[in-house]
C-alpha positions in Angstrom: 4.6 -20.8 -34.1 1.6 -21.1 -31.7 2.2 -19.7 -28.2 4.7 -21.9 -26.1 2.5 -21.8 -22.9 -1.1 -21.3 -22.1 -3.6 -20.3 -19.1 -5.1 -23.6 -17.8 -6.8 -24.5 -14.8 -5.1 -22.0 -12.4 -1.6 -22.3 -13.9 0.4 -21.5 -16.9 1.5 -24.8 -18.6 3.9 -25.6 -21.4 2.4 -26.9 -24.7 3.0 -30.5 -25.0 3.1 -30.7 -28.9 5.4 -27.4 -28.8 7.8 -29.0 -26.4 8.0 -32.4 -28.4 8.6 -30.3 -31.4 11.3 -28.2 -29.7 13.3 -31.2 -28.4 13.1 -32.9 -31.9 14.4 -29.7 -33.5 17.2 -29.1 -31.1 18.3 -32.8 -31.4 18.7 -33.0 -35.2 19.1 -29.4 -36.2 21.5 -28.4 -33.6 23.9 -25.4 -34.0 26.8 -27.9 -34.3 25.1 -29.8 -37.1 24.2 -26.7 -39.0 27.6 -25.5 -39.0 28.9 -28.6 -40.5 26.3 -28.1 -43.3 27.6 -24.4 -43.7 30.6 -24.1 -46.0 30.5 -20.4 -46.2 27.9 -20.2 -49.0 24.2 -19.8 -48.9 23.4 -21.7 -45.9 25.2 -19.3 -43.6 22.3 -17.0 -43.0 19.9 -20.0 -42.7 22.0 -21.9 -40.4 22.3 -19.0 -38.1 18.6 -18.4 -37.9 17.6 -22.2 -37.3 20.3 -22.4 -34.5 18.8 -19.3 -32.7 15.4 -21.0 -33.3 16.5 -24.1 -31.7 18.3 -22.6 -28.7 14.9 -20.4 -28.1 12.9 -23.5 -28.3 14.9 -25.3 -25.7 14.7 -22.4 -23.6 10.7 -22.6 -23.9 10.7 -26.3 -23.3 12.6 -25.7 -20.0 10.2 -23.0 -18.7 8.9 -23.9 -15.2 5.3 -24.1 -14.4 3.5 -21.0 -13.0 1.0 -21.6 -10.2 -1.5 -18.9 -9.0 -1.7 -18.4 -5.2 -5.0 -16.9 -4.1 -4.4 -14.4 -1.0 -6.5 -12.3 1.3 -5.4 -8.7 0.2 -5.8 -7.5 4.0 -4.5 -10.2 6.5 -1.4 -8.8 7.9 1.4 -10.0 8.7 0.7 -13.3 6.7 -0.6 -11.7 3.5 -1.5 -8.2 2.2 -1.1 -5.6 -0.6 1.7 -3.3 0.4 1.9 0.5 -0.3 3.8 -0.2 -3.4 0.9 -2.1 -4.6 2.6 -5.6 -4.5 1.6 -8.6 -2.4 3.7 -9.1 0.9 3.6 -11.0 4.1 4.9 -14.0 5.9 3.1 -16.5 3.6 3.9 -14.5 0.5 7.6 -14.5 1.2 7.4 -18.2 2.2 5.8 -19.3 -1.1 8.2 -17.2 -3.1 11.0 -19.0 -1.8 9.5 -22.5 -2.0 8.8 -21.7 -5.6 12.4 -20.6 -6.4 13.7 -23.6 -4.4 11.3 -26.1 -5.9 11.9 -24.7 -9.6 8.4 -23.4 -10.4 6.9 -19.8 -10.5 4.3 -18.3 -8.4 1.9 -15.4 -9.0 -0.1 -14.0 -5.9 -3.8 -13.1 -6.7 -5.6 -11.0 -4.0 -9.2 -11.9 -3.7 -12.3 -11.8 -1.3 -11.8 -14.3 1.3 -15.2 -15.5 1.3 -14.9 -16.6 -2.2 -11.3 -18.0 -2.3 -12.5 -21.8 -1.9 -14.8 -21.5 -4.7 -12.2 -19.8 -6.9 -9.8 -22.8 -6.0 -12.5 -25.5 -6.8 -13.5 -23.5 -10.4 -9.8 -23.6 -11.0 -9.4 -20.0 -11.0 -6.3 -20.4 -8.8 -4.0 -23.2 -8.0 -3.8 -23.0 -4.3 -4.4 -20.7 -1.1 -1.2 -20.1 1.0 -2.7 -17.1 3.1 -3.3 -17.9 6.8 -5.9 -20.6 6.0 -6.9 -22.7 9.0 -7.4 -26.4 8.4 -10.8 -27.4 9.3 -13.0 -30.5 8.8 -15.4 -28.5 6.6 -12.7 -27.3 4.3 -10.9 -30.6 4.3 -14.0 -32.2 2.9 -13.7 -30.3 -0.4 -9.9 -29.5 -0.7 -6.7 -31.1 0.5 -4.1 -29.3 2.8 -0.5 -29.4 2.9 1.3 -30.3 6.1 0.6 -27.6 8.9 3.2 -25.0 8.9 1.9 -22.6 11.6 -0.1 -22.8 14.9 -2.1 -19.7 15.8 -4.6 -18.7 18.7 -8.3 -17.7 18.3 -8.6 -14.5 20.4 -10.8 -11.6 21.5 -9.6 -8.1 21.2 -11.2 -5.0 22.5 -10.3 -1.3 22.9 -7.4 -0.7 25.1 -9.5 1.0 27.7 -12.1 -1.6 27.8 -12.6 -3.7 30.9 -14.6 -6.6 29.0 -13.0 -10.0 29.3 -13.1 -12.7 26.6 -15.7 -14.8 28.5 -17.8 -11.7 29.2 -17.8 -10.9 25.3 -18.7 -14.5 24.5 -21.5 -14.4 27.2 -23.1 -11.2 25.7 -25.1 -9.2 24.9 -22.4 -7.4 22.9 -21.7 -6.5 19.6 -19.0 -8.7 18.1 -17.1 -8.3 14.8 -15.7 -11.0 12.8 -14.3 -11.4 9.2 -16.8 -13.3 6.9 -15.7 -16.5 5.5 -13.4 -17.5 8.4 -13.3 -20.3 10.7 -14.1 -17.6 13.3 -17.3 -16.8 11.5 -18.5 -20.4 11.3 -17.4 -21.2 15.0 -19.3 -18.1 16.4 -22.4 -18.5 14.5 -22.6 -22.5 15.3 -21.9 -21.7 19.0 -24.5 -19.0 19.2 -27.1 -21.2 18.0 -26.2 -24.2 19.9 -25.7 -22.4 23.3 -28.2 -19.8 22.7 -25.7 -17.1 23.2 -26.7 -13.2 23.1 -23.7 -11.7 21.2 -24.6 -9.9 18.1 -22.2 -10.7 15.1 -21.3 -8.1 12.8 -19.5 -9.2 9.5 -16.5 -7.6 7.8 -14.4 -8.1 4.7 -11.3 -8.0 6.8 -10.0 -7.7 10.1 -8.3 -4.2 9.9 -11.7 -3.0 8.6 -13.4 -4.4 11.8 -10.6 -2.9 14.0 -11.4 0.6 12.5 -15.3 0.1 13.4 -14.4 -1.1 17.0 -12.2 2.1 17.5 -15.1 4.2 16.1 -17.4 2.9 18.6 -19.7 0.8 16.2 -18.6 -2.6 17.9 -17.3 -3.7 21.3 -15.0 -6.6 20.4 -13.6 -8.7 17.6 -12.9 -12.3 17.2 -9.9 -13.0 15.2 -6.4 -14.8 14.9 -3.7 -13.8 17.3 -1.1 -12.7 14.7 -3.2 -10.1 13.0 -4.2 -8.8 16.4 -0.7 -8.5 17.5 0.3 -6.9 14.1 -2.5 -4.2 14.9 -1.1 -3.7 18.4 2.5 -3.2 17.0 1.2 -0.8 14.4 -0.1 1.4 17.2 -3.7 0.6 17.0 -5.5 1.3 20.6 -6.5 -2.4 21.2 -5.7 -5.1 23.5 -6.1 -8.8 23.5 -8.8 -9.8 26.1 -8.3 -13.5 25.8 -8.9 -16.6 23.9 -12.3 -18.1 22.9 -11.5 -21.4 21.4 -8.8 -23.9 20.7 -5.6 -23.1 18.6 -5.8 -23.7 15.1 -3.0 -24.6 12.4 -2.5 -23.1 9.2 -2.0 -25.2 5.7 -1.8 -24.6 2.1 -5.4 -25.3 0.4 -4.9 -27.4 -2.9 -7.4 -29.1 -5.0 -7.6 -32.7 -4.1 -6.7 -34.1 -7.4 -3.3 -31.9 -7.6 -1.0 -34.4 -5.8 2.1 -33.2 -7.7 1.7 -29.5 -6.4 0.9 -30.9 -2.9 4.2 -32.8 -2.9 6.0 -29.7 -4.3 4.5 -27.5 -1.3 5.2 -30.1 1.3 8.8 -30.8 0.4 9.3 -26.9 0.0 8.0 -26.3 3.6 10.4 -29.0 4.9 13.2 -27.4 3.2 12.2 -23.9 4.2 11.9 -24.8 7.9 15.6 -26.3 7.9 16.8 -23.1 6.2 17.8 -20.0 8.3 15.3 -17.8 6.1 12.6 -19.3 8.0 13.7 -17.7 11.3 14.5 -14.6 9.1 10.8 -14.5 8.2 9.5 -15.2 11.7 11.7 -12.1 12.9 10.5 -9.8 9.9 6.8 -10.5 10.4 5.8 -12.3 13.7 8.2 -10.8 16.4 6.3 -8.7 18.9 
């Protein structure tokens, strides 16, 4: 028998021919029918084998789809790889709950953030549930779920710094930002349009930028408020100097043709937000 499922376009799918064969077999060669044919003679051993085979096929046919969620490996508290080597965070736990509730499987795949949209479009992953801001540029190439979280865009500085967010933006300052983020795009376009004098330094993750700032290599960082607060909660000697742009909303990015998955995710979030577990997640990951 050939494999009952295969990797295909960012998800594991059941084989349709195998599923049809399994259903046919279970209908016409069921354990009950086989036992009727068995009169204690030579059919006994064969009937047991075929009965077990039919039950196994039914289990394979009923197997749920598995979708691959691309995540930023270092974006606490929404998505990160824990000390045990396993993906964790607010978005990871949220999607795990949704998958269980909506009867599908999900695997979380850490990857570089600046390549995550190309990976989605090239069908290496099925979705991005990892603190992704909904923007017109991204919405032009992917579709988004209904927004599930609102976040501020903030400037953080060392705890003993006297710089304000306005002073950082006016420059001249060395300003860090994670590459491939909305903040990256916004700061580059604003610098060019308004002829501002801050110098952008790019990092693979916000925590790496924080370490560089604490070592004196940059003076400030533009980032989302939740990971900024997470750094403060973990004892990093930083503080929020203010905001530098309008609030963002997060959504799950999905290929435009994947309407079935979009419907599953939207319905899943509606159920999650109505469940006490939603507040438990917020208390676990987002409470100051």
